[in-house]
C-alpha positions, 0 to 999 in steps of 0.5 A: 445595077440588076446585081446592087440593093440600093437602099436610102438609109437614113441616119440617126440614132432613131434609125440605128436599131433598123441600120446597126443591125444592117451595116454590122451584124449582116452587111450583104457585099450586093446592099448599097447605102444610100444615106440622106434627109428624108426628104433627099430618100423620097427624091430617091425613090421617085427618081429610081435612084434607090431600090429600097428606102425608109422613106416619110409619107409623104414619098408616097402622096405623088405615084402611090402605085409604084410603091409598096409598103413593109406593113409591119415596120416603121417608125411610129408612136401613140404618143411621145417620140423625142427626136423631134421636136417643136423650140421655143423662148415662147408657149404654144398659146402665143405662136400665133402669127409668129414665124417657125423654123423648119428643118430642110429635108425634115420632110414629115415634121415639116408638113405636120407643124403646119397642119398642127397649127394651120388645123386646129389652133387655126394660127397663121405664122409664117415657115422658113425654111433652115436656121433663120430669124424666127421665134419657134423651130422645129428640128427632128432626128439627130440634130432635134437631140442635140438642141434638147441636148443643150437645153438653149430654150424654155419651152419644148415641144414634143410633136408628137405629144401634140399630133395627139392631143390635136387628133388623137392619134398615132402617127408613123413619122417614116416607112420601109418602101419599095418599089415596084419595078425593083421587086420585079427584077430583084425579088430575092433580093428584097425579101431576103432585106425584108426578112434580114430587117424584121432579125436585123430589128429584134437583135437591137430589141434583145438589148439596148443595152449592148446595141448603146455601148456599140455605136459611135458619135452619141457620147454627149447622150447619157445611155439611159437616154439612148435607149429611153428613145428606142424603148420609145419609139413603135418600130412595130406597125399597128393599125393604131398607126396605120389610122394616124397616117390616114388622118394625116393625110386628110389633113393635107387634102383638107389643105390642099398640100396633094390632092388626095389619100394615096391608097397604100400598097404593101408588100407581101413576103413569103 
Protein backbone atom coordinates (compact mmCIF):
# COMPACT_ATOMS: atom_id res chain seq x y z
CA UNK A 1 0.00 0.00 0.00
CA UNK A 2 3.02 2.32 0.12
CA UNK A 3 2.48 3.26 -3.51
CA UNK A 4 -1.22 4.06 -2.98
CA UNK A 5 -2.34 7.41 -1.59
CA UNK A 6 -5.58 6.92 0.33
CA UNK A 7 -7.71 10.07 0.12
CA UNK A 8 -10.70 10.66 2.37
CA UNK A 9 -13.46 12.22 0.30
CA UNK A 10 -16.56 13.96 1.65
CA UNK A 11 -18.92 13.77 -1.36
CA UNK A 12 -21.11 16.87 -1.50
CA UNK A 13 -21.90 19.72 -3.82
CA UNK A 14 -19.86 22.10 -1.68
CA UNK A 15 -16.72 19.99 -1.92
CA UNK A 16 -17.06 19.43 -5.67
CA UNK A 17 -14.55 22.22 -6.50
CA UNK A 18 -11.93 20.02 -4.83
CA UNK A 19 -12.97 16.54 -5.83
CA UNK A 20 -14.20 16.97 -9.40
CA UNK A 21 -10.74 18.01 -10.67
CA UNK A 22 -9.02 15.41 -8.49
CA UNK A 23 -11.16 12.65 -9.95
CA UNK A 24 -11.75 13.84 -13.52
CA UNK A 25 -8.87 16.13 -14.46
CA UNK A 26 -5.86 14.59 -12.72
CA UNK A 27 -7.09 11.11 -11.70
CA UNK A 28 -3.66 9.80 -10.71
CA UNK A 29 -3.39 6.01 -11.03
CA UNK A 30 -2.12 5.56 -7.47
CA UNK A 31 -4.93 7.55 -5.82
CA UNK A 32 -7.58 5.62 -3.91
CA UNK A 33 -10.62 7.59 -2.77
CA UNK A 34 -12.47 6.72 0.44
CA UNK A 35 -15.91 8.37 0.39
CA UNK A 36 -17.65 9.00 3.68
CA UNK A 37 -19.31 11.43 6.04
CA UNK A 38 -17.09 13.85 7.98
CA UNK A 39 -17.33 11.57 11.03
CA UNK A 40 -16.41 8.56 8.87
CA UNK A 41 -13.34 10.38 7.55
CA UNK A 42 -12.31 11.48 11.03
CA UNK A 43 -12.42 7.81 12.03
CA UNK A 44 -10.51 6.72 8.92
CA UNK A 45 -7.70 9.13 9.76
CA UNK A 46 -7.62 8.02 13.38
CA UNK A 47 -7.43 4.36 12.40
CA UNK A 48 -4.76 4.96 9.75
CA UNK A 49 -7.14 3.93 6.97
CA UNK A 50 -6.71 7.27 5.17
CA UNK A 51 -3.47 9.16 4.54
CA UNK A 52 -5.06 12.53 3.86
CA UNK A 53 -8.67 13.67 4.13
CA UNK A 54 -11.02 16.61 4.15
CA UNK A 55 -12.04 16.09 7.76
CA UNK A 56 -13.81 17.93 10.55
CA UNK A 57 -11.85 20.00 13.10
CA UNK A 58 -12.78 17.36 15.66
CA UNK A 59 -10.43 14.90 13.94
CA UNK A 60 -7.53 16.79 15.50
CA UNK A 61 -8.74 16.66 19.09
CA UNK A 62 -7.68 13.24 20.40
CA UNK A 63 -4.15 13.06 18.95
CA UNK A 64 -3.22 16.41 17.36
CA UNK A 65 0.47 15.48 17.21
CA UNK A 66 -0.33 12.71 14.73
CA UNK A 67 -1.48 15.16 12.09
CA UNK A 68 -0.57 18.15 9.95
CA UNK A 69 -3.06 20.41 8.23
CA UNK A 70 -2.80 22.20 4.91
CA UNK A 71 -2.75 25.78 6.21
CA UNK A 72 -4.14 27.52 3.15
CA UNK A 73 -6.93 25.18 2.03
CA UNK A 74 -10.18 24.12 3.69
CA UNK A 75 -13.91 24.74 3.80
CA UNK A 76 -14.90 27.88 5.67
CA UNK A 77 -17.04 30.98 5.72
CA UNK A 78 -17.20 34.33 7.46
CA UNK A 79 -20.99 34.32 7.51
CA UNK A 80 -23.31 32.27 5.27
CA UNK A 81 -22.18 28.72 4.62
CA UNK A 82 -25.44 27.68 2.84
CA UNK A 83 -25.12 23.91 3.27
CA UNK A 84 -25.13 23.55 7.07
CA UNK A 85 -28.64 24.48 8.16
CA UNK A 86 -31.11 24.37 11.05
CA UNK A 87 -34.73 23.66 10.03
CA UNK A 88 -37.78 24.22 12.19
CA UNK A 89 -41.37 25.44 12.29
CA UNK A 90 -40.39 27.38 15.40
CA UNK A 91 -38.49 30.61 15.80
CA UNK A 92 -35.06 30.20 17.38
CA UNK A 93 -36.26 32.35 20.29
CA UNK A 94 -38.83 29.65 21.12
CA UNK A 95 -36.49 26.65 20.99
CA UNK A 96 -35.52 26.50 24.67
CA UNK A 97 -36.15 22.98 26.05
CA UNK A 98 -37.09 21.73 22.58
CA UNK A 99 -35.75 18.54 20.97
CA UNK A 100 -33.18 19.00 18.21
CA UNK A 101 -32.29 16.26 15.74
CA UNK A 102 -28.69 16.15 14.60
CA UNK A 103 -27.57 14.34 11.48
CA UNK A 104 -25.58 11.17 11.97
CA UNK A 105 -22.05 11.69 10.66
CA UNK A 106 -22.20 15.50 10.56
CA UNK A 107 -19.45 16.02 13.13
CA UNK A 108 -18.92 19.79 12.90
CA UNK A 109 -22.60 20.70 12.52
CA UNK A 110 -23.66 18.49 15.42
CA UNK A 111 -21.16 20.06 17.79
CA UNK A 112 -21.81 23.61 16.58
CA UNK A 113 -25.55 23.50 17.24
CA UNK A 114 -24.97 22.18 20.75
CA UNK A 115 -22.48 24.98 21.41
CA UNK A 116 -24.69 27.68 19.92
CA UNK A 117 -27.84 26.74 21.84
CA UNK A 118 -26.27 25.87 25.21
CA UNK A 119 -23.43 28.39 25.35
CA UNK A 120 -25.06 31.57 24.08
CA UNK A 121 -28.84 31.76 24.69
CA UNK A 122 -28.10 29.03 27.28
CA UNK A 123 -31.00 26.85 26.28
CA UNK A 124 -31.64 23.44 27.78
CA UNK A 125 -32.22 21.24 24.76
CA UNK A 126 -32.44 17.53 24.18
CA UNK A 127 -30.42 16.30 21.20
CA UNK A 128 -31.16 13.12 19.31
CA UNK A 129 -29.26 11.54 16.42
CA UNK A 130 -31.12 10.84 13.21
CA UNK A 131 -34.43 11.88 11.71
CA UNK A 132 -36.56 11.33 14.81
CA UNK A 133 -39.47 13.11 16.45
CA UNK A 134 -37.96 16.55 17.02
CA UNK A 135 -38.82 20.23 16.96
CA UNK A 136 -35.79 21.22 14.87
CA UNK A 137 -33.34 19.46 12.56
CA UNK A 138 -29.69 20.15 11.74
CA UNK A 139 -28.52 18.92 8.35
CA UNK A 140 -25.32 19.44 6.40
CA UNK A 141 -24.07 18.96 2.87
CA UNK A 142 -26.42 17.68 0.19
CA UNK A 143 -29.04 16.67 2.78
CA UNK A 144 -29.30 20.31 3.86
CA UNK A 145 -29.50 21.55 0.27
CA UNK A 146 -32.26 19.08 -0.62
CA UNK A 147 -34.31 19.89 2.47
CA UNK A 148 -34.06 23.57 1.70
CA UNK A 149 -35.16 22.87 -1.87
CA UNK A 150 -38.22 20.97 -0.58
CA UNK A 151 -39.15 24.02 1.57
CA UNK A 152 -41.03 22.00 4.20
CA UNK A 153 -40.16 24.18 7.20
CA UNK A 154 -41.19 27.70 8.11
CA UNK A 155 -37.74 28.74 9.32
CA UNK A 156 -34.28 27.94 8.00
CA UNK A 157 -31.22 29.17 9.88
CA UNK A 158 -27.77 29.15 8.31
CA UNK A 159 -25.31 27.82 10.90
CA UNK A 160 -22.63 30.16 9.62
CA UNK A 161 -24.95 33.11 10.28
CA UNK A 162 -25.76 31.84 13.78
CA UNK A 163 -22.09 31.34 14.59
CA UNK A 164 -21.26 34.83 13.36
CA UNK A 165 -24.18 36.34 15.28
CA UNK A 166 -23.19 34.83 18.62
CA UNK A 167 -19.39 34.87 18.37
CA UNK A 168 -18.58 37.53 15.77
CA UNK A 169 -16.21 34.97 14.20
CA UNK A 170 -15.69 33.11 10.96
CA UNK A 171 -15.61 29.30 11.08
CA UNK A 172 -13.70 26.44 9.48
CA UNK A 173 -16.03 23.49 8.90
CA UNK A 174 -13.53 21.11 7.27
CA UNK A 175 -9.75 20.98 7.08
CA UNK A 176 -7.35 19.10 4.85
CA UNK A 177 -5.59 16.80 7.32
CA UNK A 178 -2.60 14.55 6.60
CA UNK A 179 -1.19 11.88 8.87
CA UNK A 180 2.45 12.46 9.83
CA UNK A 181 3.34 8.81 9.42
CA UNK A 182 1.88 8.87 5.90
CA UNK A 183 3.98 11.92 5.07
CA UNK A 184 7.13 10.08 6.11
CA UNK A 185 6.34 7.12 3.86
CA UNK A 186 4.70 8.95 0.95
CA UNK A 187 6.19 12.42 0.97
CA UNK A 188 6.48 12.73 -2.81
CA UNK A 189 2.91 11.61 -3.35
CA UNK A 190 1.54 13.97 -0.73
CA UNK A 191 3.56 16.88 -2.11
CA UNK A 192 2.11 16.15 -5.55
CA UNK A 193 -1.39 15.81 -4.12
CA UNK A 194 -1.10 19.16 -2.35
CA UNK A 195 0.06 20.85 -5.54
CA UNK A 196 -2.69 19.31 -7.67
CA UNK A 197 -5.30 20.09 -5.01
CA UNK A 198 -4.47 23.78 -5.34
CA UNK A 199 -4.36 23.60 -9.12
CA UNK A 200 -7.69 21.79 -9.22
CA UNK A 201 -9.35 24.42 -7.06
CA UNK A 202 -8.09 27.14 -9.40
CA UNK A 203 -9.45 25.22 -12.41
CA UNK A 204 -12.86 25.00 -10.72
CA UNK A 205 -12.85 28.62 -9.63
CA UNK A 206 -11.90 29.89 -13.09
CA UNK A 207 -15.39 29.04 -14.40
CA UNK A 208 -18.09 28.07 -11.91
CA UNK A 209 -20.66 27.88 -14.71
CA UNK A 210 -18.60 25.31 -16.60
CA UNK A 211 -18.15 23.18 -13.48
CA UNK A 212 -21.89 23.31 -12.76
CA UNK A 213 -22.55 22.02 -16.27
CA UNK A 214 -20.10 19.12 -15.84
CA UNK A 215 -21.28 17.68 -12.54
CA UNK A 216 -24.08 15.11 -12.35
CA UNK A 217 -26.83 14.43 -9.85
CA UNK A 218 -27.87 17.99 -9.06
CA UNK A 219 -30.46 18.60 -11.79
CA UNK A 220 -32.99 19.51 -9.08
CA UNK A 221 -30.99 22.62 -8.19
CA UNK A 222 -30.83 25.76 -10.28
CA UNK A 223 -27.40 26.46 -11.71
CA UNK A 224 -27.47 29.86 -10.02
CA UNK A 225 -27.95 28.19 -6.61
CA UNK A 226 -25.01 25.87 -7.29
CA UNK A 227 -22.61 28.63 -8.26
CA UNK A 228 -23.86 30.80 -5.40
CA UNK A 229 -22.87 28.08 -2.92
CA UNK A 230 -19.40 27.74 -4.41
CA UNK A 231 -18.93 31.51 -4.46
CA UNK A 232 -19.98 31.77 -0.81
CA UNK A 233 -17.74 29.03 0.59
CA UNK A 234 -14.23 30.27 1.35
CA UNK A 235 -11.84 27.53 0.27
CA UNK A 236 -8.77 29.68 0.99
CA UNK A 237 -8.04 29.83 4.70
CA UNK A 238 -6.94 33.08 6.33
CA UNK A 239 -5.98 33.94 9.94
CA UNK A 240 -9.54 35.19 10.54
CA UNK A 241 -10.84 31.68 9.90
CA UNK A 242 -8.42 30.12 12.38
CA UNK A 243 -9.52 32.67 14.99
CA UNK A 244 -13.05 31.34 14.63
CA UNK A 245 -11.83 27.75 14.83
CA UNK A 246 -9.93 28.56 18.03
CA UNK A 247 -13.15 29.99 19.49
CA UNK A 248 -14.94 26.78 18.53
CA UNK A 249 -12.31 24.72 20.35
CA UNK A 250 -12.45 27.03 23.40
CA UNK A 251 -16.22 26.66 23.61
CA UNK A 252 -15.88 22.87 23.36
CA UNK A 253 -13.42 22.90 26.27
CA UNK A 254 -15.67 25.16 28.34
CA UNK A 255 -18.58 22.78 27.78
CA UNK A 256 -16.26 19.86 28.68
CA UNK A 257 -16.52 18.11 25.32
CA UNK A 258 -12.74 17.63 25.61
CA UNK A 259 -10.02 18.80 27.97
CA UNK A 260 -7.85 21.24 26.02
CA UNK A 261 -7.62 23.19 22.80
CA UNK A 262 -5.57 21.14 20.34
CA UNK A 263 -2.31 22.69 19.16
CA UNK A 264 -2.40 22.62 15.38
CA UNK A 265 0.66 21.79 13.31
CA UNK A 266 0.95 22.81 9.67
CA UNK A 267 2.10 21.07 6.54
CA UNK A 268 5.09 22.80 4.95
CA UNK A 269 5.27 22.45 1.18
CA UNK A 270 8.31 22.95 -0.99
